[in-house]
C-alpha positions as CSV (number, residue, x, y, z in Angstrom):
1,M,54.8,96.2,95.5
2,A,55.6,97.2,92.0
3,W,56.2,94.5,89.3
4,V,59.0,94.6,86.8
5,N,58.7,94.4,83.0
6,Y,61.8,94.3,80.7
7,K,62.4,96.1,77.5
8,I,64.7,93.8,75.6
9,N,65.9,95.0,72.2
10,N,62.6,96.8,71.4
11,W,60.6,93.9,72.7
12,L,58.6,94.2,75.9
13,L,58.6,91.2,78.3
14,I,55.4,91.6,80.3
15,T,56.1,89.3,83.2
16,T,52.5,89.2,84.6
17,E,51.1,88.1,81.3
18,N,53.9,85.8,80.2
19,C,54.3,87.4,76.8
20,L,56.7,89.2,74.6
21,Y,55.2,92.2,72.8
22,K,56.3,94.6,70.0
23,S,54.3,96.6,67.5
24,G,51.2,94.4,67.4
25,Q,53.2,91.1,67.6
26,N,52.5,89.0,70.6
27,Y,54.3,85.8,71.6
28,I,52.8,83.9,74.6
29,I,55.4,81.9,76.5
30,E,55.2,79.5,79.4
31,P,55.5,80.9,83.0
32,R,58.8,79.0,83.6
33,I,60.2,80.4,80.4
34,T,59.1,83.9,81.4
35,K,60.8,83.5,84.8
36,L,64.0,82.2,83.1
37,L,64.1,85.1,80.6
38,A,63.2,87.7,83.3
39,F,66.1,86.4,85.5
40,L,68.6,86.5,82.7
41,A,67.3,90.0,81.7
42,K,67.6,91.2,85.3
43,H,71.3,90.1,85.3
44,Q,72.0,90.9,81.7
45,G,75.6,90.0,80.6
46,I,76.2,87.7,83.6
47,V,77.0,84.0,82.9
48,F,75.0,81.5,85.0
49,T,75.6,77.8,85.3
50,R,72.8,75.3,85.2
51,D,73.0,74.8,89.0
52,E,72.7,78.6,89.5
53,L,69.7,78.8,87.3
54,I,68.0,75.9,89.2
55,E,68.7,77.7,92.4
56,N,67.4,81.1,91.3
57,V,64.7,80.3,88.6
58,W,63.4,77.0,90.0
59,D,63.9,78.2,93.6
60,G,66.3,75.3,94.4
61,A,63.6,72.7,93.5
62,V,64.9,69.2,92.8
63,V,65.1,69.2,89.0
64,S,67.8,67.9,86.7
65,E,70.1,69.9,84.5
66,Q,68.2,68.5,81.5
67,V,65.2,70.6,82.6
68,V,67.4,73.8,82.2
69,T,68.7,72.6,78.8
70,Q,65.1,72.0,77.6
71,S,64.0,75.4,78.9
72,I,66.9,77.1,77.1
73,F,66.0,75.2,73.9
74,E,62.3,76.2,74.1
75,L,63.3,79.8,74.8
76,R,65.7,79.9,71.8
77,K,63.0,78.3,69.7
78,T,60.6,81.1,70.5
79,L,63.3,83.7,70.0
80,K,64.1,82.2,66.6
81,K,60.5,82.8,65.5
82,M,61.0,86.4,66.5
83,D,64.3,86.6,64.6
84,E,66.0,87.3,68.0
85,D,67.8,83.9,68.5
86,H,71.1,85.7,69.2
87,W,69.9,86.9,72.6
88,I,71.0,83.8,74.5
89,V,74.7,83.0,74.3
90,T,76.2,79.6,75.4
91,I,79.5,79.9,77.2
92,P,81.3,76.5,76.8
93,K,81.8,74.7,80.1
94,R,80.3,77.6,82.0
95,G,76.7,78.3,81.2
96,Y,74.4,80.8,79.6
97,K,73.9,84.6,79.5
98,L,71.6,87.2,77.9
99,D,73.8,89.3,75.6
100,I,71.5,92.1,74.5
101,D,70.4,95.6,75.7
102,V,67.9,95.4,78.6
103,Q,65.9,98.2,80.3
104,Q,63.9,97.5,83.5
105,I,60.5,99.1,83.7
106,Y,58.8,99.2,87.1
107,V,55.0,99.3,87.0
108,D,52.6,100.3,89.8
109,P,50.1,97.4,90.4
110,N,47.2,99.7,91.3
111,T,47.3,102.0,88.3
112,G,49.4,100.3,85.7
113,F,51.5,103.4,85.3
114,K,55.3,103.3,85.2
115,L,56.5,103.9,88.7
116,E,58.4,107.1,87.9
117,E,55.2,108.6,86.3
118,F,53.2,107.6,89.4
119,H,55.7,109.3,91.7
120,S,55.9,112.5,89.7
121,S,52.1,113.0,89.8
122,H,52.1,112.8,93.6
123,E,55.1,115.1,93.9
124,H,53.0,117.6,92.0
125,T,50.1,117.2,94.4
126,N,52.3,117.8,97.5
127,D,53.8,120.9,95.9
128,T,50.3,122.3,95.3
129,A,49.1,121.6,98.8
130,S,52.2,123.3,100.4
131,H,51.8,126.4,98.3
132,A,48.1,126.7,99.1
133,S,48.8,127.5,102.9
134,F,49.3,131.1,103.9
135,P,50.8,132.1,107.3
136,A,48.8,134.6,109.4
137,G,50.4,137.6,111.0
138,P,49.7,140.3,113.5
139,M,47.8,142.8,111.2
140,T,44.8,145.0,111.5
141,R,41.5,143.7,112.7
142,A,40.1,143.6,109.2
143,F,43.0,141.7,107.8
144,N,42.8,139.3,110.8
145,E,39.2,138.5,110.0
146,T,40.2,137.7,106.4
147,S,43.0,135.5,107.7
148,K,40.5,133.6,109.8
149,E,38.6,132.7,106.7
150,A,41.8,131.7,104.8
151,P,42.3,128.2,106.3
152,S,38.8,127.2,105.2
153,T,39.5,128.4,101.6
154,T,42.9,126.7,101.7
155,I,41.4,123.4,102.9
156,T,38.7,123.5,100.3
157,S,41.2,124.2,97.6
158,S,43.5,121.4,98.8
159,N,40.5,118.9,98.9
160,N,39.5,120.0,95.4
161,V,43.0,119.3,94.1
162,K,43.0,115.9,95.7
163,W,39.6,115.0,94.3
164,N,40.7,116.2,90.9
165,H,43.7,113.9,91.0
166,W,41.6,111.0,92.2
167,F,39.1,111.6,89.5
168,F,41.9,111.9,86.9
169,D,43.5,108.7,88.2
170,I,40.2,106.8,88.0
171,C,39.6,108.1,84.5
172,I,43.0,107.0,83.3
173,L,42.7,103.6,85.0
174,T,39.3,103.1,83.4
175,M,40.7,104.0,79.9
176,L,43.6,101.6,80.5
177,L,41.3,98.8,81.4
178,I,39.1,99.5,78.3
179,T,42.3,99.4,76.2
180,L,43.5,96.1,77.7
181,V,40.0,94.6,77.1
182,F,40.1,95.8,73.5
183,I,43.6,94.5,72.9
184,S,42.6,91.1,74.4
185,W,39.5,91.0,72.2
186,S,41.5,91.8,69.1
187,N,44.1,89.1,69.9
188,E,41.3,86.6,70.3
189,K,40.0,87.6,66.9
190,I,43.2,87.2,65.0
191,T,45.0,84.4,67.0
192,P,44.4,81.1,65.3
193,P,43.3,78.1,67.5
194,T,46.0,76.0,69.1
195,T,47.5,73.7,66.5
196,I,47.1,70.0,67.2
197,L,50.6,68.5,66.9
198,N,51.2,65.5,64.7
199,P,53.5,63.0,66.6
200,R,54.6,61.4,63.2
201,L,55.8,64.7,61.7
202,I,59.4,65.8,62.2
203,N,60.9,69.2,61.4
204,I,64.6,68.9,60.4
205,E,66.3,72.1,61.3
206,L,69.8,73.2,60.3
207,T,70.0,75.7,63.1
208,Q,73.6,76.8,62.7
209,Q,76.0,76.9,59.7
210,S,73.2,75.4,57.6
211,S,75.0,76.2,54.4
212,T,77.8,73.7,55.0
213,N,77.9,70.8,52.6
214,Q,78.5,68.1,55.2
215,L,75.7,69.3,57.5
216,Y,73.2,69.3,54.6
217,S,74.3,65.9,53.3
218,I,73.9,64.3,56.7
219,A,70.5,65.8,57.1
220,K,69.5,64.3,53.7
221,I,70.8,60.9,54.8
222,I,68.7,61.1,58.0
223,N,65.7,62.2,55.9
224,N,66.1,59.3,53.6
225,A,66.7,56.8,56.4
226,L,63.4,57.9,58.2
227,F,61.5,57.3,55.0
228,K,63.1,53.9,54.4
229,S,62.9,52.5,57.9
230,T,59.9,54.2,59.7
231,N,56.5,55.7,59.1
232,Y,57.6,59.1,60.3
233,I,57.4,62.0,57.8
234,S,60.4,64.4,58.0
235,S,60.6,67.7,56.3
236,F,63.1,70.5,55.8
237,S,60.3,73.0,55.4
238,E,59.0,74.1,58.8
239,Q,55.7,72.5,59.6
240,P,53.9,74.3,62.5
241,N,52.1,71.1,63.6
242,A,55.3,69.0,63.7
243,G,55.3,66.8,66.9
244,K,59.1,66.6,66.9
245,T,62.1,68.7,65.9
246,L,65.4,67.3,64.8
247,S,68.1,70.0,65.1
248,L,71.6,69.8,63.6
249,Y,74.4,72.2,64.2
250,V,78.2,72.4,64.7
251,N,79.1,73.1,68.3
252,Q,82.0,75.0,69.8
253,Q,84.2,71.9,69.7
254,H,83.5,71.5,66.0
255,Q,81.5,68.4,66.6
256,L,78.2,67.7,64.8
257,H,75.5,68.2,67.5
258,I,72.1,66.4,66.8
259,E,69.1,66.7,69.1
260,L,65.7,65.2,68.8
261,F,63.1,67.2,70.7
262,N,59.5,66.1,71.4
263,N,57.3,69.2,71.0
264,I,54.4,67.5,72.6
265,S,56.0,66.3,75.9
266,K,58.6,69.0,75.9
267,T,61.4,66.5,76.4
268,V,64.7,65.8,74.7
269,M,64.5,62.3,73.2
270,L,68.0,61.9,71.8
271,Q,71.1,64.1,72.0
272,Q,74.5,63.2,70.5
273,N,77.7,64.9,69.5
274,L,79.4,63.2,66.5
275,H,83.0,63.7,65.5
276,L,83.5,62.7,61.8
277,D,86.6,62.1,59.8
278,S,87.4,60.0,56.7
279,N,88.0,56.9,58.8
280,N,84.9,56.7,60.9
281,S,82.2,58.5,59.0
282,Y,80.3,55.3,58.0
283,L,80.3,53.7,61.4
284,I,79.4,56.9,63.3
285,I,76.5,57.9,61.0
286,D,75.1,54.4,60.7
287,G,75.3,53.9,64.5
288,F,73.5,57.2,65.1
289,L,70.7,56.3,62.6
290,N,70.0,53.1,64.6
291,K,69.8,55.1,67.8
292,L,67.6,57.7,66.2
293,I,65.1,55.2,64.9
294,Q,65.1,53.4,68.3
295,A,64.5,56.7,70.1
296,L,61.4,57.2,68.0
297,N,59.9,54.1,69.8
298,Y,59.8,52.4,66.4
299,N,59.9,48.6,66.2
300,H,63.3,48.4,64.8
301,Q,66.3,46.0,64.8
302,Q,69.8,47.3,64.1
303,I,70.7,46.9,60.5
304,Q,73.6,48.0,58.4
305,N,72.0,49.2,55.2
306,H,70.9,52.7,56.2
307,I,73.9,54.0,54.2
308,T,74.7,52.4,50.8
309,L,78.2,54.0,50.7
310,T,80.1,51.6,53.0
311,N,83.5,52.8,52.1
312,P,84.4,55.4,54.7
313,T,86.6,57.5,52.3
314,I,84.0,57.5,49.6
315,L,81.3,58.4,52.1
316,Y,83.3,61.3,53.6
317,G,83.8,62.6,50.1
318,Y,80.1,62.3,49.3
319,L,79.3,64.3,52.5
320,E,81.4,67.2,51.2
321,L,79.5,67.4,47.9
322,P,77.6,70.7,47.4
323,S,73.8,70.7,47.2
324,V,72.2,70.3,43.7
325,I,70.0,73.4,44.4
326,N,71.6,76.4,46.0
327,N,69.9,78.5,48.8
328,D,68.7,81.0,46.2
329,G,66.9,78.2,44.2
330,Q,69.5,78.1,41.4
331,T,71.0,74.8,40.1
332,N,74.6,74.0,40.9
333,I,76.4,72.3,38.0
334,N,79.4,72.1,40.3
335,Y,77.7,69.1,42.0
336,I,78.0,67.1,38.8
337,K,81.7,68.0,38.4
338,K,82.5,67.0,42.0
339,I,80.5,63.7,42.0
340,S,82.1,62.8,38.7
341,K,85.5,63.1,40.4
342,L,84.3,60.9,43.2
343,I,83.0,58.3,40.7
344,K,86.6,58.1,39.2
345,L,87.7,56.7,42.6
346,S,84.9,54.1,42.5
347,P,83.7,53.9,38.8
348,K,81.4,50.9,39.4
349,N,79.6,52.3,42.4
350,S,75.9,52.2,41.4
351,Y,74.8,54.5,44.2
352,L,77.1,57.3,43.1
353,L,76.1,56.8,39.4
354,A,72.4,56.9,40.4
355,Q,72.8,60.1,42.4
356,R,74.7,61.8,39.5
357,Y,71.9,60.7,37.1
358,L,69.1,62.0,39.3
359,A,71.0,65.3,40.0
360,Y,71.6,65.9,36.3
361,A,68.0,65.2,35.4
362,T,66.9,67.7,38.0
363,I,69.3,70.4,36.7
364,L,68.2,69.9,33.0
365,T,64.5,70.0,34.0
366,I,64.8,73.2,36.0
367,N,67.1,74.9,33.5
368,N,65.1,73.7,30.4
369,K,68.4,72.3,28.9
370,V,66.9,69.9,26.3
371,T,70.1,70.1,24.2
372,S,72.0,68.3,27.0
373,M,69.9,65.2,27.0
374,P,72.6,63.1,25.3
375,I,74.8,63.5,28.3
376,L,71.9,62.3,30.6
377,M,71.3,59.3,28.3
378,N,75.0,58.4,28.6
379,Y,74.8,58.7,32.4
380,G,71.9,56.3,32.2
381,K,73.8,53.8,30.1
382,V,76.7,53.8,32.5
383,L,74.3,53.2,35.5
384,V,72.5,50.3,33.8
385,K,75.9,48.7,32.9
386,S,77.1,48.9,36.5
387,I,73.9,47.1,37.7
388,T,74.3,44.2,35.2
389,S,78.0,43.8,35.7
390,N,78.1,43.9,39.5
391,Q,76.5,41.8,42.1
392,Q,75.9,44.6,44.6
393,F,73.0,45.8,46.7
394,V,70.6,47.9,44.7
395,S,69.1,50.6,47.0
396,S,65.7,52.3,46.5
397,E,67.5,55.4,45.2
398,I,69.1,53.3,42.4
399,Y,65.7,51.9,41.5
400,D,64.4,55.5,41.3
401,A,67.1,56.4,38.9
402,L,66.5,53.3,36.7
403,A,62.8,54.1,36.6
404,L,63.4,57.6,35.5
405,N,65.8,56.4,32.8
406,D,63.1,54.1,31.4
407,L,60.5,56.8,31.6
408,Y,62.7,59.0,29.4
409,Q,62.9,56.1,26.9
410,G,59.2,55.3,27.1
411,N,59.6,51.9,28.7
412,L,56.6,52.2,31.0
413,T,56.5,48.5,32.1
414,A,60.2,48.6,33.1
415,A,59.7,51.9,34.9
416,E,56.7,50.5,36.9
417,H,58.8,47.4,37.8
418,Y,61.6,49.5,39.2
419,L,59.3,51.8,41.2
420,S,57.6,48.7,42.8
421,Q,61.1,47.4,43.7
422,A,62.0,50.7,45.3
423,A,58.7,50.7,47.3
424,L,59.6,47.2,48.6
425,Q,62.7,48.6,50.3
426,S,61.0,51.6,51.9
427,Q,58.3,52.1,54.5
428,Q,57.2,55.2,52.5
429,N,57.7,56.9,49.2
430,T,59.9,59.9,48.9
431,A,58.8,63.1,47.1
432,L,60.8,62.2,44.0
433,R,59.2,58.7,43.9
434,Y,55.7,60.3,44.1
435,I,56.7,62.5,41.1
436,L,57.8,59.5,39.1
437,L,54.5,57.7,40.0
438,G,52.6,60.7,38.9
439,K,54.4,60.8,35.5
440,L,53.7,57.1,35.0
441,S,50.1,57.7,35.9
442,E,49.8,60.5,33.3
443,L,51.3,58.3,30.6
444,T,48.7,55.6,31.3
445,H,45.9,58.2,31.2
446,K,45.2,58.3,35.0
447,R,45.2,62.0,35.5
448,Q,43.3,62.2,38.8
449,Q,45.7,59.6,40.3
450,A,48.6,61.6,38.9
451,N,47.4,64.8,40.6
452,E,47.2,62.9,43.9
453,Y,50.8,61.7,43.6
454,Y,52.0,65.3,42.8
455,S,50.1,66.6,45.8
456,M,51.9,64.1,48.0
457,A,55.2,65.2,46.6
458,M,54.4,68.8,47.3
459,Y,53.3,67.9,50.8
460,L,56.5,66.1,51.6
461,S,58.7,68.7,50.0
462,P,56.9,72.1,49.5
463,S,59.4,73.9,47.3
464,Q,59.7,75.6,44.0
465,E,62.1,72.8,42.9
466,T,59.4,70.1,43.6
467,L,56.8,72.1,41.7
468,Q,59.0,72.4,38.6
469,L,59.8,68.7,38.6
470,C,56.1,67.9,38.9
471,Q,55.4,70.2,35.9
472,K,58.4,69.5,33.6
473,L,60.3,66.3,34.5
474,V,60.4,63.9,31.4
475,F,57.5,65.9,29.8
476,I,55.3,68.9,30.4
477,S,52.4,67.7,32.6
478,E,48.8,68.9,32.2
479,I,48.2,69.5,35.8
480,N,46.3,72.2,37.8
481,T,48.9,73.9,40.0
482,A,46.3,75.0,42.4
483,E,45.3,71.4,43.0
484,I,48.7,70.2,44.0
485,T,50.2,73.2,45.8
486,P,49.4,73.1,49.6
487,P,48.1,76.4,51.1
488,H,50.5,78.6,53.0
């Protein structure tokens, strides 16, 4: 019985080896994922519900719909690495389908040849045999004697043809096996060992519409909350050894879909759809953060200080702010303009003032705008005044801004005090706080310690922006870039 492979958009799905192959690229997938993809490929363009997939792919086994959801998630994750994440299409309230060109390739299990090639070789053999026979007729005695010898010659010729074909097939099969062994040996040489996953490391992925301001702002809030309230390390840069993945995207109902997936146990730990507006943004996000931290099996009691902006209208406006650094790595001065408008609605809000100060310091550092320092100093004065005139909660981000303001002014003792206060409010230091600690260490002649702080900052946020802040924030650092930049 022939087996079936599938050519899907120039990729070859080899069903017997559980892999997707193209031009030297080889992605190994689990057998159940292979079976799922093969079934969708066989019925390309047809929408299947979860129940139908359970019936056909899992052969009607008693499994939950969540198993199908997890399998689709894992399949999409592999396809994303191949830049083919558009293959699988979700049809709302119906199911899934494979929406890409598919060609079925039947392979003979004995020779490894495509079935049509296998048949054509045998058709050629049969034609040769049929043309070799020669009918005898009532001729002269001499011709009859010749015709008596003809069957022997014909049989010998036919046998030679058959042996030639068998010999040819054996040679081709041997060459094929040698090729497969060589490919297998080559893959073993270049394939790195299986990565050990870190259960405390979380990849934050903006899988769809990642450029939207609201989606990115919520991701940053989640990132900060994890640093404050847990010992988990979260990163926007893909970490291949991450034990968990937190995906954020906007679904078909225009709701924010958030899913926490455990890459070790292959299970969905938390899944929620959030509908945000200017009236419920604070309650919805804060409630989700509590559920997220609890889902991580962290010893956590529900608290209400994950988000410093408790005014729903101000928070919703904050979520709509653009990013300080664009996708192309360029600074965005429009952020300062928009957050300044938001500050006019709440002029004494220390959190907004701190965020504006930190953002402007980042922009000046990356753009080398020393001439704009008076504006930054003025932002710092307004921030300090808001702290002294208001009895309000001072978050770790505000302490970071105050420490940076004192570093610019050379007040090292005050800067150290603010950084220690920020550390008291967080389980871990953020990348920015490690940079500030590095600057303080350099100013107190602790260069080795400074390099370690910069290395931690680059580990938590491996980006060109982080590297430039390590090098140029407040002053030009005398650091060895090779020592603080993690290998790729």
